[in-house]
N, C-alpha and C positions, 0 to 999 in steps of 0.2 A: 616187462615187469613181472615179477613173481606173483602168483595168485595167493591170496590170503587163505589160510586153512578154513574149511567149512565149519569147524567148531567155534570159530571166532564170531561173536554176534555182529550184526550188520552195522551197528552204531560204532563199534570199535574198529571196523574196517574202513570207515569213511575217511580218516586221515591218510590211509594207504592209497586211496583212489585219487588223491589230489595230484595236480601237475607240479612240476618242480618249482615254478614261480609261485604257486599258491602255498606250497610248503614253506618256501622262504619267507613269504609274507606272514604266514601263521607263526613261524618261529620268531619273526621280528616283533610281532605283537606280544608273544610270550616273553620276549626279552623286556618289554615294558613292565610286565608283572614282576619279574625278577628285579629290575631296576628300582621299582617302587619299594619293594621290601628291603633291598640293599640300602637305598637312600634313607629310609626310616631308621634302620639299625645304625648306619653311619652317623646320622644326625644325633641320635640318642647317646651314642658312645662319645662322640666328639664334644658335645656341648653339655652332656649330663641332663638334658631336658627331654623327657619322654612324652610329655603332654604339652602340645603346642598347636594352636589352631592353624598357623601358617604351614607347618609341616604336614598336618592332616590334609589341608587343601591340595598340596602338591602330590602327596602320596595317593589320595583317593582319585584325583584326576588321572594320574598315570595308570593306576590299577584298573579303573573303569574303562579307559580307552584300550588298554591291553586286553581285558576280558571281552569287551564288545567286538574288538577287531578279530580276536581268535574265533569268536562265535560266528561272525559274519563271513569269514573266509572258508569255513567248513562247507563242503558241498551239501546241497539239499538232499534229504532222504528220498528214495523213490516213492511215487504216489502209490497208495494202497490199491490193490486189485480187488475187483468185485469177486466174491466167492463163486466158483463154478458149480453148476448143479449136475 
């Protein structure tokens, strides 16, 4: 696996350090976020109703599961080291 450039901050390098299975899981959860947005737009265009509590319930559930899953799949940052004297 190629090393990330040193100029890239460590938080941006974290997805690059994941295994293939974790990357697939991450993108699966990201798909939920895209699906939620697409469902909301499809519903609004199809039925001409943009304000509907039922649609909000479905969209918010998919959106929060997607965001929480993406966050939980990311690797933990390394523990901070004590400053050396």
